[in-house]
KOLVONU-248178 format. One record per atom (N, C-alpha, C): residue number from 1; residue in three letters; x negated, y, z negated. Coordinates in steps of 0.05 Angstrom, whole numbers, m for minus. Each point is the difference from the previous one (the first is absolute). Example, Ala and Ser with C-alpha at 12.3 -4.5 7.8 and 13.67 -1.06 7.14 Angstrom:
   i  aa     xx     yy     zz
   1 ala   m264   m114   m156
   1 ala     18     24      0
   1 ala    m18     24      0
   2 ser      7     21     14
   2 ser    m16     24     m1
   2 ser     15     22    m14
//
This chain:
   i  aa     xx     yy     zz
   1 met   m832   m627   m452
   1 met     24     13      5
   1 met     23    m20    m10
   2 asn     22      9    m12
   2 asn     21    m16     m7
   2 asn     14    m11     25
   3 ser      4    m25      0
   3 ser      9    m14     27
   3 ser     30      8      3
   4 glu     17      3    m21
   4 glu     27     10      2
   4 glu      2     28     10
   5 phe    m17     16     m9
   5 phe      2     28     12
   5 phe     m8      2     28
   6 ser    m22    m15      7
   6 ser     m7      0     29
   6 ser     19    m12     19
   7 ser     18    m16    m11
   7 ser     21    m15     20
   7 ser     22     17      5
   8 leu      5     24    m16
   8 leu     23     17      4
   8 leu     m1     13     28
   9 asn     25     m2     12
   9 asn      3     14     28
   9 asn      7     29     m3
  10 trp    m17     17      7
  10 trp      5     29     m2
  10 trp     27      9     17
  11 asn      4    m13     20
  11 asn     22      6     15
  11 asn     26     m5    m16
  12 tyr      1    m21    m13
  12 tyr     22     m9    m18
  12 tyr      3     21    m23
  13 ile    m21      8     m9
  13 ile      1     20    m24
  13 ile     10     27     11
  14 lys     m8      7     27
  14 lys     11     26      9
  14 lys     29     m3      6
  15 ala      8    m23     11
  15 ala     29     m3      5
  15 ala     18      1    m28
  16 phe    m12    m11    m21
  16 phe     14      4    m23
  16 phe      2     28    m12
  17 leu    m23     16      4
  17 leu      1     26    m11
  17 leu     17     19     18
  18 ala     m1     m4     25
  18 ala     18     15     18
  18 ala     29     m3     m3
  19 thr      8    m26     m5
  19 thr     29     m7     m7
  19 thr      7     10    m24
  20 ala    m18     m1    m22
  20 ala      8     10    m26
  20 ala      4     30      1
  21 glu    m17     16     14
  21 glu      0     28      1
  21 glu     22     11     19
  22 ser      5    m14     22
  22 ser     21     11     19
  22 ser     28    m11     m5
  23 gly      1    m23    m15
  23 gly     29     m9     m8
  23 gly     10    m20     19
  24 ser    m11     m8     23
  24 ser     11    m18     18
  24 ser    m21    m12     19
  25 leu      6    m22     11
  25 leu    m18    m14     18
  25 leu     m3     16     25
  26 ser     21     10     10
  26 ser      0     16     26
  26 ser    m17     25     m4
  27 ala      4     13    m22
  27 ala    m16     25     m5
  27 ala    m29     m6     m4
  28 ala     m7    m22    m11
  28 ala    m27     m8     m5
  28 ala    m13    m10     27
  29 ala     16    m12     16
  29 ala     m7     m6     28
  29 ala    m10     26     16
  30 lys     16     22     m2
  30 lys     m7     23     13
  30 lys    m26     13    m10
  31 val     m3      0    m26
  31 val    m25      9    m13
  31 val    m24    m13      9
  32 leu      1    m28      2
  32 leu    m22    m17      6
  32 leu     m2     m5     31
  33 lys     20     11     14
  33 lys      0     m2     30
  33 lys      1    m31      7
  34 thr     19    m15    m11
  34 thr      1    m29      6
  34 thr     29     m5     m2
  35 ser      8    m26      3
  35 ser     29     m8      1
  35 ser     11     m6    m28
  36 gln     26      2     m3
  36 gln     13     m7    m25
  36 gln     m3    m30     m6
  37 pro      3    m17     20
  37 pro     m6    m30     m7
  37 pro    m28     m3    m12
  38 thr    m20     14     13
  38 thr    m28     m6     m9
  38 thr     m2     10    m29
  39 ile     13     23     m8
  39 ile     m4     10    m26
  39 ile     13    m22    m19
  40 gly     23    m10      7
  40 gly     13    m21    m15
  40 gly    m17    m26     m4
  41 arg    m13     m8     22
  41 arg    m18    m24     m3
  41 arg    m24      7    m17
  42 gln     m9     23      0
  42 gln    m26      7    m14
  42 gln      7      0    m29
  43 ile     24     11     m8
  43 ile      7      2    m27
  43 ile      5    m29    m10
  44 ala     13    m16     15
  44 ala      7    m27     m8
  44 ala    m27    m14     m4
  45 ala    m19      4     16
  45 ala    m28    m14     m2
  45 ala    m12     10    m26
  46 leu      0     25     m5
  46 leu    m11     11    m24
  46 leu     13    m12    m25
  47 glu     26     m2     m1
  47 glu     15    m11    m22
  47 glu     m9    m28     m5
  48 ser     m5    m15     24
  48 ser     m8    m29     m3
  48 ser    m27      0    m11
  49 asp    m18     17      8
  49 asp    m30     m2     m7
  49 asp     m1      8    m31
  50 leu     16     20     m7
  50 leu      0      8    m30
  50 leu     19    m17    m17
  51 lys     16    m15     13
  51 lys     19    m17    m17
  51 lys     16     17    m17
  52 ile     12     21     10
  52 ile     18     19    m13
  52 ile     19     12     20
  53 ala     24      7    m11
  53 ala     19     14     17
  53 ala     m4     28     m3
  54 leu     m5     14     23
  54 leu     m5     30     m2
  54 leu     24     17      5
  55 phe     19    m11     13
  55 phe     26     14      6
  55 phe     23    m18     m4
  56 glu     23     13     m8
  56 glu     26    m11      1
  56 glu     14      8     24
  57 arg     11    m19     15
  57 arg     16      9     24
  57 arg     28      5     m8
  58 ser      9     24      8
  58 ser     28      8     m6
  58 ser     12     13     26
  59 gly     26      9     m1
  59 gly     11     13     20
  59 gly     m9     28      5
  60 arg    m15     11    m23
  60 arg    m10     27      0
  60 arg    m29      0     10
  61 gly    m10    m24      9
  61 gly    m27     m1      7
  61 gly    m18    m12    m20
  62 pro    m24     m4      6
  62 pro    m20    m12    m20
  62 pro     m3     15    m25
  63 glu      2    m11    m23
  63 glu     m4     13    m27
  63 glu    m22    m15    m13
  64 leu    m18     16    m13
  64 leu    m22    m11    m14
  64 leu      8    m15    m23
  65 thr    m14    m26     m3
  65 thr      5    m16    m27
  65 thr    m19     14    m19
  66 pro      4     m8    m28
  66 pro    m18      9    m19
  66 pro    m29     m5      7
  67 gly     m5    m24     11
  67 gly    m27     m6      7
  67 gly     m9     16     22
  68 gly     17      6     19
  68 gly     m9     20     23
  68 gly     m5     26     m8
  69 ile     16     12    m21
  69 ile     m5     27    m11
  69 ile    m28     m1    m13
  70 glu     m7    m18    m15
  70 glu    m26     m3    m11
  70 glu    m22     m1     19
  71 leu      2    m15     20
  71 leu    m20     m4     21
  71 leu     m3     26     17
  72 leu     21     14      2
  72 leu      0     24     17
  72 leu    m18     19    m10
  73 ala     m1      4    m28
  73 ala    m19     20    m11
  73 ala    m30     m9      7
  74 his     m5    m25      0
  74 his    m26    m11      7
  74 his     m8      8     30
  75 val     20     m5     18
  75 val     m7      2     26
  75 val     m3     29      8
  76 arg     16     19    m14
  76 arg     m5     28      4
  76 arg    m29     10     m8
  77 glu    m10    m14    m23
  77 glu    m24      8     m7
  77 glu    m20    m13     22
  78 met      4    m23     10
  78 met    m18     m9     22
  78 met      1     18     25
  79 arg     24     12      7
  79 arg      0     18     22
  79 arg    m16     24     m6
  80 asp      5     11    m22
  80 asp    m15     26     m7
  80 asp    m30     m5     m2
  81 ala     m9    m22     m9
  81 ala    m29     m7     m1
  81 ala     m9     m1     29
  82 ala     15    m12     17
  82 ala     m8     m2     30
  82 ala     m3     28     10
  83 asn     20     16     m6
  83 asn      0     27     10
  83 asn    m27     16     m8
  84 arg     m7     m5    m27
  84 arg    m23     12    m11
  84 arg    m26     m8     13
  85 phe      2    m27      7
  85 phe    m25    m11     12
  85 phe     m4     12     29
  86 ser     25      3     14
  86 ser     m1     13     28
  86 ser     m8     28     m3
  87 leu      8     14    m20
  87 leu     m7     30     m1
  87 leu    m30      2     m7
  88 ala    m10    m17    m18
  88 ala    m29      0     m7
  88 ala    m18     m4     24
  89 ala     12    m22     16
  89 ala    m20     m5     25
  89 ala      3     22     19
  90 ala     23     13      5
  90 ala      3     23     19
  90 ala    m16     23    m10
  91 gly     m3      4    m24
  91 gly    m14     24    m11
  91 gly    m32     m3      7
  92 lys     m9    m23      7
  92 lys    m27     m3      6
  92 lys     m7      5     28
  93 ala     19      5     16
  93 ala     m7      4     28
  93 ala    m13     25      4
  94 glu    m23      0     17
  94 glu    m16     24      6
  94 glu     12     19     19
  95 thr     18     m9     16
  95 thr     10     16     23
  95 thr     30     10     m6
  96 ile      7     22     10
  96 ile     29      7     m3
  96 ile     17     m8     23
  97 lys    m11    m16     19
  97 lys     14    m10     22
  97 lys     20    m19    m10
  98 gly     26      1     10
  98 gly     20    m19     m9
  98 gly     27     13      1
  99 ser     20    m14    m13
  99 ser     27     10      0
  99 ser      8      9    m27
 100 ile     20     21      1
 100 ile      9     11    m24
 100 ile     32      1      5
 101 ala     14     m9    m22
 101 ala     31      4      2
 101 ala      8     20    m18
 102 ile     14     20     12
 102 ile     10     24    m14
 102 ile     31     m2      2
 103 thr     14      4    m23
 103 thr     26     m1     m2
 103 thr     12     26    m10
 104 ala     22      8     12
 104 ala     13     25     m5
 104 ala     29     m1      6
 105 asn     17     18    m12
 105 asn     29      1      8
 105 asn      1      9     29
 106 glu     25     m3      9
 106 glu      4      5     30
 106 glu     m6     27      8
 107 val      8     19    m16
 107 val     m3     30      7
 107 val    m32      6     m1
 108 thr    m14     m8    m20
 108 thr    m26      6     m3
 108 thr    m16    m16     24
 109 ala      7    m23      5
 109 ala    m14    m15     23
 109 ala      6     10     27
 110 ala     23     12      2
 110 ala      8      7     28
 110 ala     m9     31      4
 111 phe     m1     17    m20
 111 phe     m3     28      5
 111 phe    m23     13    m12
 112 ile     m9    m12    m22
 112 ile    m25     12    m12
 112 ile    m27    m15      6
 113 leu      2    m26     m1
 113 leu    m27    m15      4
 113 leu     m9      0     28
 114 pro     15     m1     21
 114 pro    m11     m4     28
 114 pro    m24     18      6
 115 pro      0     27     m5
 115 pro    m22     15      9
 115 pro    m26     m5    m18
 116 ile      7     m7    m26
 116 ile    m21     m8    m17
 116 ile    m13    m27      9
 117 ile     17    m17      5
 117 ile    m13    m28     11
 117 ile    m15      7     25
 118 asp      8     15     18
 118 asp    m13      7     23
 118 asp    m28     11     m5
 119 arg     m3     19    m18
 119 arg    m26     11     m7
 119 arg    m16    m19    m15
 120 leu     11    m19    m15
 120 leu    m14    m22    m15
 120 leu    m13    m19     21
 121 gln     14     m7     21
 121 gln    m10    m20     18
 121 gln    m20     14     18
 122 lys      0     26      4
 122 lys    m21     14     15
 122 lys    m25      2    m17
 123 ala      2      2    m26
 123 ala    m21      3    m19
 123 ala    m11    m28     m5
 124 glu     16    m22      0
 124 glu     m9    m26     m8
 124 glu     13    m20     21
 125 pro    m12      0     24
 125 pro     12    m18     22
 125 pro      0    m29     m6
 126 glu    m18     m9    m19
 126 glu     m2    m28     m4
 126 glu     22    m10    m21
 127 ile     13     16    m12
 127 ile     22     m5    m18
 127 ile     27     m4     15
 128 glu     10    m25     m4
 128 glu     26     m5     10
 128 glu     24      6    m18
 129 ile     18     16      8
 129 ile     21      7    m18
 129 ile     26    m13      5
 130 glu     12    m12    m21
 130 glu     26    m11      2
 130 glu     18     18    m18
 131 leu     22     15     13
 131 leu     13     19    m15
 131 leu     28    m15     m4
 132 ile      6     m8    m25
 132 ile     26    m11     m7
 132 ile     21     19     m9
 133 ser     20      4     15
 133 ser     22     19     m4
 133 ser     24    m13    m13
 134 glu      3      6    m26
 134 glu     23    m10    m15
 134 glu      7     12    m25
 135 asn     24      3     m8
 135 asn      8     15    m24
 135 asn     m2    m18    m25
 136 ala      0    m27      5
 136 ala     m5    m18    m21
 136 ala    m30      1    m11
 137 thr     m2     m4    m26
 137 thr    m27      2    m11
 137 thr    m17    m25      7
 138 thr    m22      4     12
 138 thr    m18    m22      7
 138 thr    m19     m5    m26
 139 asp     m2    m26     m3
 139 asp    m17     m9    m24
 139 asp    m30      0      6
 140 leu    m15     21    m10
 140 leu    m28      0      6
 140 leu    m14    m22    m17
 141 lys     10     m9    m21
 141 lys    m11    m21    m16
 141 lys     m4    m27     16
 142 arg     19     m3     17
 142 arg      0    m26     18
 142 arg    m12      5     25
 143 arg    m12     26      4
 143 arg    m15      5     26
 143 arg     19      1     22
 144 glu     26      9     m5
 144 glu     18      4     23
 144 glu     m9     25     17
 145 ala    m15     17    m15
 145 ala    m13     22     13
 145 ala    m22      8    m16
 146 asp    m19     16     11
 146 asp    m24      7    m13
 146 asp      4     29    m14
 147 ile     13     18     14
 147 ile      6     27    m10
 147 ile     28      5      5
 148 ala     11     15    m20
 148 ala     29      8      1
 148 ala      1     29     m4
 149 val     19     14     16
 149 val      8     27     m4
 149 val     28     m2    m11
 150 arg      4      7    m25
 150 arg     24     m4    m15
 150 arg     12     25     m8
 151 gly     27      0     m6
 151 gly     12     24    m11
 151 gly      1      0    m29
 152 tyr    m15    m14    m14
 152 tyr      0     m1    m30
 152 tyr    m27    m11    m10
 153 arg     m6      5    m24
 153 arg    m24    m10    m12
 153 arg      3    m28     m9
 154 pro    m16    m18      7
 154 pro      4    m28     m9
 154 pro     m7     m3    m29
 155 thr      9    m21    m14
 155 thr     m4     m2    m28
 155 thr    m19    m23     m6
 156 gln     m5    m17     19
 156 gln    m16    m25     m3
 156 gln    m29      9     m6
 157 glu    m11    m12    m21
 157 glu    m28      7     m7
 157 glu    m19     m8     22
 158 glu      6    m21     16
 158 glu    m20     m9     20
 158 glu     m3     18     24
 159 leu     19     20      1
 159 leu     m2     19     24
 159 leu    m12     27     m8
 160 ile    m12     12     20
 160 ile    m10     26     m2
 160 ile     18     18     16
 161 ser      4     24     m9
 161 ser     16     17     15
 161 ser     m7     30     m3
 162 lys      9     16     21
 162 lys     m9     28     m2
 162 lys     23     16     14
 163 lys      8     21    m13
 163 lys     23     16     13
 163 lys    m14     18     21
 164 val     10     m4     26
 164 val    m14     15     22
 164 val     19     20     13
 165 tyr     27      0     m8
 165 tyr     17     19     15
 165 tyr     24      5    m18
 166 thr     10     26      1
 166 thr     25      6    m12
 166 thr     17     15     20
 167 gly     22     m9      7
 167 gly     18     12     20
 167 gly     27      2     m9
 168 ser     19      9     17
 168 ser     27      3     m5
 168 ser     16    m10     24
 169 ala     25    m13     m7
 169 ala     17     m7     21
 169 ala     26     15     m3
 170 gly     15      2     22
 170 gly     25     14      2
 170 gly     22    m14     15
 171 leu     24      9     m2
 171 leu     22    m12     18
 171 leu     m1     16     27
 172 tyr      5    m18     21
 172 tyr     m1     11     26
 172 tyr     26     m8     15
 173 ala      7     16     21
 173 ala     22     m8     17
 173 ala     m6     11     28
 174 ala     14    m12     21
 174 ala     m4     11     26
 174 ala     14     26      2
 175 his     m8     19     17
 175 his     14     25      4
 175 his     28     m3      7
 176 glu      7    m18     19
 176 glu     28     m7      9
 176 glu     17     m9    m24
 177 tyr    m10    m17    m17
 177 tyr     15    m11    m24
 177 tyr      6     23    m19
 178 leu    m18     20     m4
 178 leu      4     21    m17
 178 leu     23     18     10
 179 gln     m2      3     27
 179 gln     22     16     13
 179 gln     28    m12     m3
 180 glu      2    m27      3
 180 glu     22    m14     m3
 180 glu     11      4    m31
 181 leu    m17      2    m19
 181 leu      8      4    m26
 181 leu      7     29     m8
 182 gly     m7     17     22
 182 gly      5     28     m7
 182 gly    m20     15    m16
 183 gly    m24    m12      2
 183 gly    m22     13    m17
 183 gly     m3     m9    m27
 184 met    m22      7    m12
 184 met     m6     m7    m28
 184 met     m9     24    m16
 185 lys     18     11    m17
 185 lys     m6     24    m17
 185 lys     m4     m6    m30
 186 ser     11    m22     m7
 186 ser     m1     m8    m29
 186 ser      2    m30     m2
 187 thr     m7    m11    m25
 187 thr      4    m29     m3
 187 thr     27    m10      4
 188 val     20     19     m5
 188 val     28     m8      5
 188 val      5     m8     27
 189 asp    m13     12     18
 189 asp      4     m6     29
 189 asp     m7    m31      6
 190 leu    m17    m10    m17
 190 leu    m11    m28      7
 190 leu     25    m21     m7
 191 gln     19     10    m10
 191 gln     23    m18     m7
 191 gln     12    m11     28
 192 arg     m4     14     19
 192 arg      9     m6     27
 192 arg    m18    m19     18
 193 ala    m25     m2    m12
 193 ala    m20    m15     16
 193 ala      0    m30     m6
 194 lys    m13    m12     19
 194 lys     m6    m30     m3
 194 lys    m31     m3     m4
 195 phe     m8    m17    m16
 195 phe    m29     m6     m9
 195 phe     m9    m29     10
 196 ile    m24      0      7
 196 ile    m12    m26      9
 196 ile    m17     m9    m25
 197 ala      4    m25    m10
 197 ala    m14     m9    m24
 197 ala    m16    m24      7
 198 phe    m17     m8    m19
 198 phe    m16    m24      3
 198 phe     16    m25     m7
 199 asp     18      0    m19
 199 asp     16    m23     m7
 199 asp     25     10    m14
 200 arg     15    m18    m11
 200 arg     25      5    m13
 200 arg     m3      7    m31
 201 gly    m24      2     m9
 201 gly     m5      6    m26
 201 gly      7     29     m7
 202 ser     m3      6    m25
 202 ser      8     26     m9
 202 ser    m24     19     m7
 203 val    m25    m10      7
 203 val    m22     18     m9
 203 val     m1     25     17
 204 tyr      2     m3     26
 204 tyr      1     24     16
 204 tyr     21     17     m5
 205 leu     22    m10     m5
 205 leu     25     18     m6
 205 leu     m6     14    m27
 206 ser    m10    m12    m19
 206 ser     m6     12    m25
 206 ser    m20     22      1
 207 ala    m19     m3     18
 207 ala    m21     18      6
 207 ala     12     25     13
 208 leu     19     m4     16
 208 leu     12     23     15
 208 leu     17     15    m20
 209 asn     14    m14    m15
 209 asn     20     13    m20
 209 asn    m15     15    m23
 210 ala    m26     m9     m5
 210 ala    m15     12    m21
 210 ala    m10     29     11
 211 leu      1      4     26
 211 leu     m6     28      9
 211 leu     25     18      4
 212 gly     21     m9    m10
 212 gly     24     17     m1
 212 gly     21     m8     21
 213 leu     m4    m21     14
 213 leu     23     m8     19
 213 leu     19    m16    m16
 214 asp     24     m3     14
 214 asp     23    m14    m15
 214 asp      9    m21     23
 215 leu    m16    m21      3
 215 leu      7    m20     20
 215 leu      6    m27    m13
 216 asp     13    m17     16
 216 asp      4    m29    m10
 216 asp     m5    m18     25
 217 met      5    m24     m4
 217 met     m9    m20     20
 217 met     17      3     26
 218 ser     22     14      0
 218 ser     13      4     24
 218 ser    m15     18     19
 219 his    m20     13     m8
 219 his    m18     19     17
 219 his    m20    m18     15
 220 phe     m1    m26     m7
 220 phe    m22    m17     11
 220 phe     12    m22     16
 221 ser      0      5     26
 221 ser     15    m20     19
 221 ser    m20    m14     17
 222 leu    m27      6     m2
 222 leu    m20    m12     17
 222 leu    m25     m5    m17
 223 tyr    m11    m24      5
 223 tyr    m22     m8    m17
 223 tyr    m21    m13     19
 224 ser    m25      5     m7
 224 ser    m23    m12     14
 224 ser    m23      0    m19
 225 glu    m14    m24     m4
 225 glu    m23     m1    m16
 225 glu    m25     11     14
 226 asn      3      3     25
 226 asn    m22      9     17
 226 asn      1     30      0
 227 his    m20     15    m10
 227 his      0     29     m1
 227 his     m1     12     27
 228 leu    m15    m12     19
 228 leu     m3     11     27
 228 leu     28     m3     17
 229 val     14    m21     m6
 229 val     26     m3     11
 229 val     17     23    m11
 230 gln     m1      4    m25
 230 gln     17     22    m12
 230 gln     m6     27     13
 231 trp    m27      6      3
 231 trp     m8     23     13
 231 trp     10      4     27
 232 glu      2    m21     15
 232 glu      9      2     28
 232 glu     31      5     m2
 233 leu     15    m12    m18
 233 leu     27      5     m3
 233 leu      6     30     m6
 234 val    m18     11    m18
 234 val      1     29     m8
 234 val     m1     15     25
 235 lys    m21     m5     16
 235 lys     m5     16     25
 235 lys     23     m2     17
 236 gln     13    m24      3
 236 gln     23     m2     17
 236 gln     25     10     m8
 237 gly      1     12    m25
 237 gly     22     15     m9
 237 gly     21    m18    m14
 238 val    m10    m24     m9
 238 val     20    m18    m15
 238 val      6      9    m28
 239 gly    m18     13    m12
 239 gly      3      6    m28
 239 gly    m23     15    m12
 240 ile      0      4    m26
 240 ile    m22     13    m15
 240 ile    m19    m20    m12
 241 gly    m26      4      3
 241 gly    m20    m19    m12
 241 gly    m22     15    m12
 242 leu    m16    m17    m16
 242 leu    m23     11    m14
 242 leu    m26     m5     16
 243 met    m16     21      0
 243 met    m25     m4     13
 243 met    m22     18    m12
 244 ala    m25     m7      2
 244 ala    m23     16    m12
 244 ala      3     27     17
 245 asn     m4     21    m13
 245 asn     m1     27     13
 245 asn    m22      2     22
 246 glu    m22    m14     m4
 246 glu    m21      1     18
 246 glu      7    m10     27
 247 val     21    m18     m1
 247 val      9    m12     26
 247 val     24     17     10
 248 gly     19      5    m18
 248 gly     26     13      7
 248 gly     m5     28     13
 249 glu    m21     15    m13
 249 glu     m1     27     10
 249 glu    m13      2     29
 250 ile    m10    m21     10
 250 ile    m12      2     28
 250 ile     19    m14     19
 251 glu     23     m9     m6
 251 glu     18    m13     16
 251 glu     20     21      9
 252 pro      1      7     25
 252 pro     15     22     10
 252 pro     32     m6      1
 253 arg      7    m27      0
 253 arg     28     m6      2
 253 arg     16      1    m26
 254 val    m15      5    m22
 254 val     14      1    m27
 254 val     m6     26    m14
 255 lys     16      4    m22
 255 lys     m3     23    m17
 255 lys      1    m11    m28
 256 arg    m15     12    m20
 256 arg      2     m8    m27
 256 arg     25     12    m14
 257 val     12    m16    m15
 257 val     26      8    m14
 257 val     m6     12    m26
 258 leu      8     25     m4
 258 leu     m2     13    m27
 258 leu    m28     m2     m9
 259 pro    m20      9     11
 259 pro    m29     m7     m7
 259 pro     m6     14    m29
 260 arg     14     22     m8
 260 arg     m7     11    m25
 260 arg     12    m17    m23
 261 lys     22    m16      6
 261 lys     11    m15    m23
 261 lys     m5    m27      0
 262 leu     m6    m12     22
 262 leu     m3    m28      1
 262 leu    m30    m10      8
 263 ala    m13     m7    m19
 263 ala    m29     m7      4
 263 ala     m7    m25    m17
 264 phe    m14    m19     13
 264 phe     m7    m25    m12
 264 phe    m32     m3     m2
 265 pro    m13      8    m21
 265 pro    m30     m2      0
 265 pro     m8    m31      0
 266 tyr    m24     m6     12
 266 tyr     m9    m25      0
 266 tyr    m33      0      0
 267 glu    m10    m22     m6
 267 glu    m30     m3     m2
 267 glu     m9    m23     17
 268 leu    m25      1      9
 268 leu    m12    m24     12
 268 leu    m26     m6    m14
 269 trp     m1    m26     m6
 269 trp    m21    m11    m16
 269 trp    m18    m21     17
 270 leu    m23      5      1
 270 leu    m17    m20     14
 270 leu    m10    m21    m20
 271 thr      6    m26      8
 271 thr     m4    m22    m19
 271 thr    m15    m23     13
 272 ser    m16    m12    m16
 272 ser    m16    m24      9
 272 ser     m7    m17    m26
 273 his    m10    m25      6
 273 his     m7    m17    m21
 273 his    m27      8    m13
 274 arg      0     m1    m28
 274 arg    m24      9    m12
 274 arg    m26    m14      9
 275 glu      1    m24      5
 275 glu    m23    m17      7
 275 glu    m11      9     30
 276 leu     15     15     14
 276 leu     m4      8     27
 276 leu    m22     23      1
 277 arg     m2     10    m25
 277 arg    m23     21     m2
 277 arg    m26     m7     10
 278 thr     m5    m28     m1
 278 thr    m26     m9     10
 278 thr     m1     m7     30
 279 asn     22      4     13
 279 asn      1     m7     29
 279 asn     m4     26     14
 280 arg    m22      2     17
 280 arg     m8     25     11
 280 arg     20      7     23
 281 arg     13    m18     12
 281 arg     18      6     22
 281 arg     25     13    m11
 282 ile     13    m13    m20
 282 ile     24     11    m11
 282 ile     m5     25    m16
 283 arg    m24      5    m13
 283 arg     m8     22    m13
 283 arg     m1     24     21
 284 arg    m11     m6     23
 284 arg     m2     20     21
 284 arg     26      9      8
 285 val     20    m17      6
 285 val     27      6     10
 285 val     15     14    m23
 286 tyr     m4    m10    m23
 286 tyr     15     11    m24
 286 tyr     m8     31     m1
 287 asp    m25      5     m2
 287 asp    m12     28     m3
 287 asp     11     17     25
 288 phe     m1    m13     25
 288 phe      8     16     24
 288 phe     27      7     m3
 289 leu     19    m17     m7
 289 leu     28      6     m2
 289 leu      5     21    m23
 290 ser    m16     m4    m22
 290 ser      4     19    m23
 290 ser     m7     28     10
 291 asp    m22      4     12
 291 asp     m8     26     12
 291 asp     21     12     17
 292 glu      9    m16     20
 292 glu     18     11     21
 292 glu     25      6    m12
 293 leu     13    m17    m19
 293 leu     26      5    m11
 293 leu     m2     25    m18
 294 met    m20      5    m15
 294 met     m3     23    m17
 294 met     m3     24     17
 295 ala    m14     m2     23
 295 ala     m2     23     19
 295 ala     27      6     12
 296 phe     15    m22      6
 296 phe     25      4     12
 296 phe     19     16    m19
 297 glu     m2     m5    m24
 297 glu     17     16    m20
 297 glu     m9     29      0
 298 ser    m25      8      3
 298 ser    m11     25      0
 298 ser     10     16     24
 299 arg      4    m15     22
 299 arg     12     13     24
 299 arg     27      7     m2
//
C-alpha cells in the first residue's frame, strides 16, 4: 500500500469536503456535528500534510484555491466510491431488520404517510422508520435518506423513480375570513383577499395569475416556508392558502375558494437509489409505499 495514501486522515478530508460544499466553517461544523475551531484545525492540518493551500481566507468566507478546486473533484469521487461500497455491503444482508429513512414534504409526511407507516410497521415490526419531513430536496446520492416521496420526477441517472400518485390542490380559507370578505363568487373578489406565501419570490404569484387572477405582491403580507404553519394560519382565518384537496376537503374549519376555476394539479414520485435494488429491506419498504400510495389515489 502506498504510504502517503495510508497516512491521509479521513476526518481532515471530510472537513475539507464539508467546508467546500457548505461554503463556511460554521456550516461544515453543523454538517459534521463538531465545532468550528475543530474544522479549521483539520483543514489547516490537511493543507500542511498536502503542502498546498486549499482555501483563500476572505471576508466572504473560505474560497477554494485552484488547487483546492482540483482536489475537490477527487474527494467527491472518494466519497461516492465509499457510498457505493456501503451500498454493496448493505445489499448482502440476509435480513430486512434495520432502519429506513424516508423523506417527504411536510404535507405528505403529516397527512398522507402516517396511516401508511402505521400499516408498514404492523406488517414489518423489525423495520425502524425515520420519517424526515422537509420541503427541501434531500440528496439520496449522499444517503441523506433511503427513499424519497417527491413532487417531481428526478433527472439523475443514479436514481430510480415511479409515479405513484396524481392529485390536485386548491385555495382554502376559513369560513369566518370568507364572511369578512363578503363571499367569493368570481376571481375579481380575490382582489380584496390576503394570501399566505412560502417566500417573497414571484413563482406563486405567477401561478395564481396564470389561472386568471390579477394579483400583485401587495396581496402577500405573510410568509412562511413551513406548509403546516401556513395551514394553521389559514384555519385561524389569517388569509388564503394553498393545500392538497385530500387534506383541505376534510377540514371543517375551511372552505375551498372557487373550486371550479382554481386548481393546481400535482404528482408524487417514489424515488430511491438505483443500487438499492439489491437491498431487501429498502426494496420491501419501497414496494409497500408504492402499493399504498397507488391505492390511496384509487380511493
